[in-house]
Structure formats: structure tokens, C-alpha cells
N, C-alpha and C positions, 0 to 999 in steps of 0.2 A: 504494500500499500504506499510505503514511503517513496518508493521509486516512481509509482504512478503519480503521486502528489508532486514530486519534483518535475516530472515531465509535463503535467498539466499546468502547473503554476509558473514554471520558468520557460519552457520551450514552446508551449502552445498559447501563451498568454496573449499574443497579438492576433490570434485567429478570431475573426468575428463571423458569427453565423447570421445569415439574413433572416429577419423576422418580419412577417407582414403585420401591419398595424392598420386598424380601421378607424374611421372617424364617423361622427354622427351625420355628416353631410353625404355619406355614401362613398366618398373617395378612399382609395386604398393607398397606403404608403409602405414602401419597403425600407426598413431600417436595419442597420447592422448592430449586433449586440455582442460584446466581448464575453462570451459564456465561460471560457476557461480562466479568465481573469477574475470573474465574480464567483464562480462555484467550483474551484478545483478540488476542495475537500469532498464535496458531495459527489462529484464524478468519480473520484478515486474510490470512495466507499461503495458506490453503486457497481463499479466495475469489479471490485474484489468480491462483493456479495454474489454477483452473477457468475463468476468463476467458481465460487464455492457451491452455488446451486447446481451448476452443470456437473461438477465432480460428485456431488451427492446423488444426483439423478442417475449418473452412470455407474453408481456403486463403487467408485474408485476410492473413496475415503472409507476407512473401516468404521464399524459401529462404535459409537462412543467418542469419536474424534471431535474436538471442539470446533473444527472448521465446518462440520456438517450443519446444514440449515434446518434439518428436521429433528434436532435433538430433543425437543419437547413434544413431538408428535406422539400421540398414543394410538396403537393399533387395535 
């Protein structure tokens, strides 16, 4: 997660994602938003959680591993 945080906050901070904005007059405007500059921790957390979810789904992580996302699931 630390490596992803460094990549998102330092190397991708100048990448801006186009975001459509609407107005009450019906006109649409396309604005650019620096997502990785504003939300690097959130993106790192979501990425790590998705990797853990995939590894849990594929049964790669053993039962009882703290990285499993189904540790509190009752069968």
C-alpha cells in the first residue's frame, strides 16, 4: 500500500481526469479534476482491498489469513 501511495501521490499527481459538469441552464461543461492529487490514500486503499478480494475469491490466501476479506463471514 505504501508503494501505491507513493506512486499515486508523487508520480500521478499531475494527471487530471475529465469530469462532465452540468448547469441549470442545460449547458454541459467538461472540467479536469486532479483525482490522484486529492484522493491518493483512498485509491491506494481501494486498490489493495480489490487485490485482497481477488486473492480471497481465488482461494489463494489460506483460511484465517488477515488479508482475507471474508474473515467475519459465517457459513
